[in-house]
Backbone as a printed PyTorch tensor [residue, N CA C, xyz], in Angstrom:
tensor([[[  0.8280,  -1.1990,   0.0000],
         [  0.0000,   0.0000,   0.0000],
         [  0.8680,   1.2570,   0.0000]],

        [[  1.9220,   1.2350,   0.7870],
         [  2.8520,   2.3590,   0.8440],
         [  3.4830,   2.5970,  -0.5280]],

        [[  3.8430,   1.5060,  -1.2310],
         [  4.4530,   1.6050,  -2.5510],
         [  3.4990,   2.2670,  -3.5480]],

        [[  2.2330,   1.9000,  -3.4840],
         [  1.2380,   2.4840,  -4.3780],
         [  1.1020,   3.9830,  -4.1310]],

        [[  1.1100,   4.4000,  -2.8900],
         [  1.0030,   5.8200,  -2.5590],
         [  2.2180,   6.5870,  -3.0550]],

        [[  3.3860,   5.9940,  -2.9350],
         [  4.6080,   6.6390,  -3.4050],
         [  4.5750,   6.8020,  -4.9230]],

        [[  4.1290,   5.7650,  -5.6300],
         [  4.0340,   5.8410,  -7.0880],
         [  2.9980,   6.8790,  -7.5220]],

        [[  1.8880,   6.9040,  -6.8350],
         [  0.8430,   7.8840,  -7.1560],
         [  1.3440,   9.3030,  -6.9180]],

        [[  2.0640,   9.4950,  -5.8260],
         [  2.6010,  10.8130,  -5.5090],
         [  3.6050,  11.2530,  -6.5790]],

        [[  4.4700,  10.3360,  -6.9970],
         [  5.4610,  10.6660,  -8.0300],
         [  4.7710,  11.0100,  -9.3510]],

        [[  3.7680,  10.2400,  -9.7100],
         [  3.0470,  10.5000, -10.9550],
         [  2.3540,  11.8710, -10.8800]],

        [[  1.7000,  12.1510,  -9.7550],
         [  1.0340,  13.4320,  -9.5710],
         [  2.0490,  14.5690,  -9.6370]],

        [[  3.1840,  14.3900,  -8.9910],
         [  4.2300,  15.4190,  -8.9930],
         [  4.7380,  15.6760, -10.4040]],

        [[  4.9310,  14.6130, -11.1610],
         [  5.4120,  14.7580, -12.5420],
         [  4.4060,  15.5230, -13.3950]],

        [[  3.1450,  15.1940, -13.2500],
         [  2.0960,  15.8770, -14.0150],
         [  2.0160,  17.3470, -13.6110]],

        [[  2.1190,  17.6190, -12.3320],
         [  2.0710,  18.9910, -11.8390],
         [  3.2430,  19.8050, -12.3880]],

        [[  4.4260,  19.2360, -12.3770],
         [  5.6040,  19.9300, -12.8990],
         [  5.4430,  20.2040, -14.3930]],

        [[  4.9500,  19.2350, -15.1250],
         [  4.7260,  19.4150, -16.5580],
         [  3.7210,  20.5410, -16.8140]],

        [[  2.6280,  20.5390, -16.0860],
         [  1.6040,  21.5690, -16.2360],
         [  2.1710,  22.9550, -15.9280]],

        [[  2.8910,  23.0790, -14.8310],
         [  3.4640,  24.3710, -14.4530],
         [  4.5000,  24.8400, -15.4680]],

        [[  5.2710,  23.9170, -16.0050],
         [  6.2640,  24.2710, -17.0280],
         [  5.5850,  24.8300, -18.2680]],

        [[  4.5170,  24.1930, -18.6930],
         [  3.7760,  24.6770, -19.8600],
         [  3.1690,  26.0490, -19.5980]],

        [[  2.6390,  26.2490, -18.4030],
         [  2.0330,  27.5250, -18.0460],
         [  3.0790,  28.6360, -18.0650]],

        [[  4.2150,  28.3970, -17.4490],
         [  5.2750,  29.4020, -17.3910],
         [  5.8130,  29.6840, -18.7890]],

        [[  6.0150,  28.6530, -19.5860],
         [  6.5110,  28.8290, -20.9470],
         [  5.5340,  29.6360, -21.7810]],

        [[  4.2620,  29.3520, -21.6680],
         [  3.2490,  30.0910, -22.4180],
         [  3.2620,  31.5620, -22.0320]],

        [[  3.3600,  31.8470, -20.7520],
         [  3.3660,  33.2280, -20.2950],
         [  4.6200,  33.9670, -20.7410]],

        [[  5.7290,  33.2640, -20.8720],
         [  6.9790,  33.8970, -21.2780],
         [  6.9070,  34.4120, -22.7120]],

        [[  6.0410,  33.8440, -23.5360],
         [  5.9630,  34.2420, -24.9320],
         [  4.8050,  35.1850, -25.2330]],

        [[  4.0290,  35.5530, -24.2450],
         [  2.9000,  36.4520, -24.4850],
         [  3.4080,  37.8630, -24.7880]],

        [[  2.6490,  38.5930, -25.6080],
         [  3.0080,  39.9740, -25.9140],
         [  3.0470,  40.8030, -24.6380]],

        [[  4.0880,  41.6060, -24.4780],
         [  4.1540,  42.5360, -23.3560],
         [  3.1130,  43.6310, -23.6040]],

        [[  2.7550,  44.3880, -22.5780],
         [  1.7830,  45.4730, -22.7900],
         [  2.2340,  46.4630, -23.8790]],

        [[  3.5290,  46.7750, -23.9190],
         [  4.0420,  47.7080, -24.9230],
         [  3.9060,  47.1350, -26.3360]],

        [[  4.2360,  45.8600, -26.4830],
         [  4.1520,  45.2310, -27.8020],
         [  2.6990,  45.0310, -28.2270]],

        [[  1.8370,  44.7870, -27.2700],
         [  0.4110,  44.6710, -27.5960],
         [ -0.1120,  46.0080, -28.1240]],

        [[  0.3090,  47.1030, -27.5090],
         [ -0.0910,  48.4400, -27.9640],
         [  0.4180,  48.6890, -29.3810]],

        [[  1.6830,  48.3400, -29.6540],
         [  2.2470,  48.5110, -31.0020],
         [  1.4740,  47.6870, -32.0290]],

        [[  1.1610,  46.4460, -31.6690],
         [  0.4600,  45.5570, -32.5970],
         [ -0.9540,  46.0560, -32.8590]],

        [[ -1.6410,  46.4710, -31.8080],
         [ -2.9950,  47.0210, -31.9660],
         [ -2.9640,  48.2940, -32.8090]],

        [[ -1.9610,  49.1470, -32.5720],
         [ -1.8330,  50.3840, -33.3500],
         [ -1.5630,  50.0760, -34.8250]],

        [[ -0.7730,  49.0480, -35.0750],
         [ -0.5140,  48.6230, -36.4560],
         [ -1.8160,  48.2360, -37.1500]],

        [[ -2.6300,  47.4480, -36.4730],
         [ -3.8880,  47.0030, -37.0730],
         [ -4.8560,  48.1690, -37.2780]],

        [[ -4.8950,  49.0810, -36.3250],
         [ -5.7370,  50.2730, -36.4710],
         [ -5.2810,  51.0960, -37.6740]],

        [[ -3.9780,  51.2690, -37.7890],
         [ -3.4160,  52.0280, -38.9170],
         [ -3.7240,  51.3390, -40.2470]],

        [[ -3.6430,  50.0230, -40.2770],
         [ -3.9760,  49.2720, -41.4910],
         [ -5.4180,  49.5480, -41.9120]],

        [[ -6.3310,  49.5250, -40.9580],
         [ -7.7410,  49.7570, -41.2590],
         [ -8.0330,  51.1450, -41.7990]],

        [[ -7.1600,  52.1100, -41.5140],
         [ -7.3400,  53.4910, -41.9830],
         [ -6.8740,  53.7100, -43.4240]],

        [[ -6.1450,  52.7570, -43.9710],
         [ -5.5610,  52.9390, -45.3030],
         [ -6.6530,  52.9280, -46.3700]],

        [[ -6.6890,  53.9720, -47.1670],
         [ -7.6720,  54.0740, -48.2410],
         [ -7.0500,  53.5770, -49.5410]],

        [[ -7.8740,  53.0900, -50.4180],
         [ -7.4200,  52.5950, -51.7200],
         [ -6.3920,  51.4780, -51.5860]],

        [[ -6.5250,  50.6820, -50.5550],
         [ -5.6130,  49.5620, -50.3300],
         [ -6.3850,  48.2650, -50.5240]],

        [[ -5.7970,  47.3510, -51.2600],
         [ -6.4000,  46.0390, -51.4590],
         [ -5.4770,  45.0010, -50.8430]],

        [[ -6.0240,  44.1890, -49.9770],
         [ -5.2730,  43.1560, -49.2700],
         [ -5.7020,  41.8190, -49.8620]],

        [[ -4.7650,  41.0750, -50.4220],
         [ -5.0920,  39.8140, -51.0870],
         [ -4.6760,  38.6370, -50.2170]],

        [[ -5.6820,  37.8150, -49.8850],
         [ -5.4540,  36.5870, -49.1090],
         [ -5.9460,  35.4110, -49.9310]],

        [[ -5.0650,  34.4750, -50.1820],
         [ -5.4230,  33.2510, -50.9100],
         [ -6.1840,  33.5460, -52.2030]],

        [[ -5.7220,  34.5800, -52.9250],
         [ -6.3060,  34.9080, -54.2180],
         [ -7.5600,  35.7580, -54.1740]],

        [[ -8.0360,  36.1040, -52.9860],
         [ -9.2500,  36.9080, -52.8490],
         [ -8.8900,  38.2910, -52.3160]],

        [[ -9.4250,  39.3280, -52.9650],
         [ -9.1290,  40.7000, -52.5690],
         [-10.0730,  41.1710, -51.4660]],

        [[ -9.4960,  41.9320, -50.5180],
         [-10.2530,  42.4620, -49.3780],
         [ -9.8630,  43.9140, -49.1460]],

        [[-10.7800,  44.6710, -48.5640],
         [-10.4890,  46.0590, -48.2030],
         [ -9.5610,  46.0870, -46.9920]],

        [[ -9.0090,  47.2580, -46.7290],
         [ -8.1410,  47.4210, -45.5630],
         [ -8.9110,  47.1470, -44.2690]],

        [[-10.1650,  47.5490, -44.2220],
         [-10.9820,  47.3110, -43.0220],
         [-11.1970,  45.8180, -42.8100]],

        [[-11.4750,  45.0970, -43.8940],
         [-11.6320,  43.6400, -43.7820],
         [-10.3230,  42.9730, -43.3730]],

        [[ -9.2100,  43.4650, -43.9080],
         [ -7.8990,  42.9150, -43.5410],
         [ -7.6270,  43.1440, -42.0610]],

        [[ -7.9320,  44.3460, -41.5810],
         [ -7.7500,  44.6400, -40.1570],
         [ -8.5620,  43.6690, -39.3080]],

        [[ -9.8050,  43.4700, -39.6630],
         [-10.6820,  42.5710, -38.9100],
         [-10.1310,  41.1420, -38.8990]],

        [[ -9.7030,  40.6670, -40.0620],
         [ -9.1610,  39.3090, -40.1690],
         [ -7.8920,  39.1590, -39.3270]],

        [[ -7.0120,  40.1470, -39.3960],
         [ -5.7560,  40.0570, -38.6490],
         [ -5.9810,  40.1960, -37.1460]],

        [[ -7.0000,  40.9490, -36.7360],
         [ -7.3370,  41.0050, -35.3030],
         [ -7.7950,  39.6300, -34.8100]],

        [[ -8.5560,  38.9420, -35.6310],
         [ -8.9830,  37.5890, -35.2850],
         [ -7.7690,  36.6730, -35.1310]],

        [[ -6.8380,  36.7560, -36.0630],
         [ -5.6260,  35.9360, -35.9890],
         [ -4.7820,  36.3110, -34.7680]],

        [[ -4.7120,  37.6050, -34.4520],
         [ -3.9660,  38.0440, -33.2730],
         [ -4.5850,  37.4620, -32.0120]],

        [[ -5.9050,  37.4730, -31.9340],
         [ -6.5880,  36.9210, -30.7690],
         [ -6.2730,  35.4550, -30.5360]],

        [[ -6.0320,  34.7320, -31.6140],
         [ -5.7370,  33.3030, -31.4990],
         [ -4.2630,  33.0110, -31.2490]],

        [[ -3.3830,  33.9760, -31.5230],
         [ -1.9450,  33.6930, -31.4670],
         [ -1.1500,  34.5640, -30.5030]],

        [[ -1.7670,  35.5530, -29.8830],
         [ -1.0110,  36.5320, -29.0930],
         [ -0.1850,  35.9210, -27.9680]],

        [[ -0.5730,  34.7740, -27.4600],
         [  0.1860,  34.1500, -26.3710],
         [  1.4720,  33.4890, -26.8590]],

        [[  1.6040,  33.3420, -28.1680],
         [  2.8040,  32.7130, -28.7260],
         [  3.7730,  33.7350, -29.3060]],

        [[  3.4780,  35.0120, -29.1450],
         [  4.2720,  36.0690, -29.7610],
         [  4.8930,  36.9590, -28.7050]],

        [[  6.0320,  37.5520, -29.0450],
         [  6.6750,  38.4940, -28.1390],
         [  6.7180,  39.9110, -28.6870]],

        [[  6.6670,  40.0700, -30.0070],
         [  6.8020,  41.3960, -30.6080],
         [  5.8060,  41.5840, -31.7550]],

        [[  5.6060,  42.8480, -32.0980],
         [  4.7730,  43.1740, -33.2620],
         [  5.4170,  42.6300, -34.5340]],

        [[  6.7410,  42.6510, -34.5760],
         [  7.4500,  42.1200, -35.7400],
         [  7.2030,  40.6200, -35.9070]],

        [[  7.1800,  39.8900, -34.8050],
         [  6.8630,  38.4570, -34.8780],
         [  5.4390,  38.2510, -35.3820]],

        [[  4.5320,  39.1010, -34.9510],
         [  3.1550,  39.0130, -35.4430],
         [  3.1360,  39.1790, -36.9620]],

        [[  3.8490,  40.1720, -37.4610],
         [  3.8920,  40.3900, -38.9090],
         [  4.5000,  39.1800, -39.6120]],

        [[  5.6660,  38.7520, -39.1510],
         [  6.4060,  37.6820, -39.8350],
         [  5.7180,  36.3240, -39.7650]],

        [[  5.1340,  36.0070, -38.6270],
         [  4.6210,  34.6510, -38.4060],
         [  3.1150,  34.4970, -38.5600]],

        [[  2.3770,  35.5990, -38.4990],
         [  0.9170,  35.4980, -38.4870],
         [  0.2630,  36.3500, -39.5760]],

        [[  0.6170,  37.6150, -39.6450],
         [ -0.1170,  38.5740, -40.4710],
         [  0.2650,  38.5750, -41.9470]],

        [[  1.3060,  37.8660, -42.3240],
         [  1.8100,  37.9370, -43.6950],
         [  1.4640,  36.7490, -44.5700]],

        [[  0.8830,  35.7210, -43.9680],
         [  0.6020,  34.5150, -44.7600],
         [ -0.5490,  33.7350, -44.1540]],

        [[ -1.1050,  32.8750, -44.9750],
         [ -2.1970,  32.0150, -44.5310],
         [ -1.6460,  30.9080, -43.6430]],

        [[ -2.2780,  30.7160, -42.5120],
         [ -1.8580,  29.6210, -41.6270],
         [ -2.3140,  28.2740, -42.1710]],

        [[ -3.2590,  28.2830, -43.0950],
         [ -3.7770,  27.0350, -43.6620],
         [ -3.0080,  26.6340, -44.9220]],

        [[ -2.8760,  27.5660, -45.8640],
         [ -2.2170,  27.2320, -47.1360],
         [ -0.7410,  27.5970, -47.1620]],

        [[ -0.3210,  28.4980, -46.2750],
         [  1.0560,  28.9800, -46.2840],
         [  1.3100,  30.0510, -47.3350]],

        [[  0.2780,  30.3810, -48.1160],
         [  0.4210,  31.3800, -49.1830],
         [  0.6460,  32.7680, -48.5870]],

        [[  1.6140,  33.4820, -49.1540],
         [  1.9310,  34.8340, -48.6990],
         [  0.8070,  35.7950, -49.0860]],

        [[  0.4450,  36.6870, -48.1820],
         [ -0.5290,  37.7240, -48.4820],
         [  0.1690,  38.8260, -49.2800]],

        [[ -0.6220,  39.5410, -50.0910],
         [ -0.1000,  40.6620, -50.8600],
         [ -0.9620,  41.8940, -50.6480]],

        [[ -0.3670,  43.0440, -50.9210],
         [ -1.0510,  44.3260, -50.7820],
         [ -0.8950,  45.0880, -52.0930]],

        [[ -1.9920,  45.7270, -52.5260],
         [ -1.9400,  46.6050, -53.7020],
         [ -2.3670,  47.9920, -53.2510]],

        [[ -1.5110,  48.9830, -53.5000],
         [ -1.8390,  50.3480, -53.0880],
         [ -2.6820,  51.0480, -54.1540]],

        [[ -3.0190,  52.3020, -53.9090],
         [ -3.8810,  53.0680, -54.8030],
         [ -3.3130,  53.2800, -56.1920]],

        [[ -1.9920,  53.1990, -56.3360],
         [ -1.3500,  53.3620, -57.6420],
         [ -1.1950,  52.0310, -58.3740]],

        [[ -1.6640,  50.9560, -57.7620],
         [ -1.5710,  49.6440, -58.3880],
         [ -0.2870,  48.8920, -58.0960]],

        [[  0.5700,  49.4600, -57.2370],
         [  1.8150,  48.7830, -56.8630],
         [  1.4990,  47.6020, -55.9570]],

        [[  2.0680,  46.4460, -56.2770],
         [  1.8380,  45.2370, -55.4860],
         [  3.1130,  44.9030, -54.7290]],

        [[  2.9540,  44.5920, -53.4530],
         [  4.0920,  44.1840, -52.6230],
         [  3.6240,  43.1400, -51.6240]],

        [[  4.5710,  42.4920, -51.0050],
         [  4.2130,  41.4970, -49.9930],
         [  3.5950,  42.2050, -48.7920]],

        [[  2.6520,  41.5550, -48.1720],
         [  2.0540,  42.1080, -46.9540],
         [  3.1140,  42.2450, -45.8700]],

        [[  4.0840,  41.3470, -45.8690],
         [  5.1560,  41.4090, -44.8760],
         [  5.8830,  42.7450, -44.9640]],

        [[  6.3250,  43.1120, -46.1550],
         [  7.0370,  44.3810, -46.3290],
         [  6.1230,  45.5560, -46.0090]],

        [[  4.9050,  45.5160, -46.5140],
         [  3.9770,  46.6180, -46.2920],
         [  3.7240,  46.8310, -44.7980]],

        [[  3.4730,  45.7560, -44.0690],
         [  3.1730,  45.8760, -42.6380],
         [  4.3940,  46.3210, -41.8400]],

        [[  5.5760,  45.8340, -42.1970],
         [  6.7960,  46.3080, -41.5180],
         [  6.9930,  47.8010, -41.7650]],

        [[  6.7780,  48.2480, -43.0050],
         [  6.9010,  49.6750, -43.3200],
         [  5.8550,  50.4930, -42.5690]],

        [[  4.6340,  49.9960, -42.5030],
         [  3.5610,  50.6900, -41.7920],
         [  3.9000,  50.8150, -40.3080]],

        [[  4.4280,  49.7590, -39.7350],
         [  4.8330,  49.7800, -38.3240],
         [  5.9320,  50.8120, -38.1010]],

        [[  6.9350,  50.7900, -38.9520],
         [  8.0870,  51.6890, -38.8070],
         [  7.7100,  53.1480, -39.0660]],

        [[  6.9920,  53.3830, -40.1480],
         [  6.7410,  54.7600, -40.5900],
         [  5.5110,  55.4160, -39.9770]],

        [[  4.5240,  54.6440, -39.5840],
         [  3.2890,  55.2360, -39.0690],
         [  3.0880,  55.0050, -37.5780]],

        [[  3.4280,  53.8270, -37.0940],
         [  3.1710,  53.5020, -35.6870],
         [  4.3230,  53.9540, -34.8060]],

        [[  5.5190,  53.4840, -35.1080],
         [  6.6610,  53.7810, -34.2420],
         [  7.0360,  55.2530, -34.2470]],

        [[  6.8470,  55.9420, -35.3570],
         [  7.1740,  57.3710, -35.4120],
         [  6.2200,  58.2010, -34.5610]],

        [[  4.9670,  57.7730, -34.4630],
         [  3.9910,  58.5550, -33.6950],
         [  4.0450,  58.2480, -32.2070]],

        [[  4.5950,  57.0920, -31.8360],
         [  4.6340,  56.7380, -30.4140],
         [  5.9210,  57.1770, -29.7380]],

        [[  6.8900,  57.6500, -30.5130],
         [  8.1710,  58.0700, -29.9090],
         [  8.2060,  59.5480, -29.6870]]])
């Protein structure tokens, strides 16, 4: 009986340690308050862009629709990210299902990767106004 209790205690301890490790690891990768503000500001700025077409998996969307879609993706992934740049590189620039890169077309018809566009938007519109 004593042996069974010892084994049960060890198993419980192992499970508890595993659970706590996962919890701590998850929290270590969550966006800091500052990075969350930068990421939210990026999405707000994206939604304000006029004459912008955001292409996802071959389908064109307005800037407002792109903002909404990326906010949904942020809500699902924010605990795995540390920076706004990681959000752009790992979440906001490509389809999580197909892996296809998103593209952006501006008012003059110039097409570029969403990755470049979002990094430029972060640098030129978000970071300049918050400093």
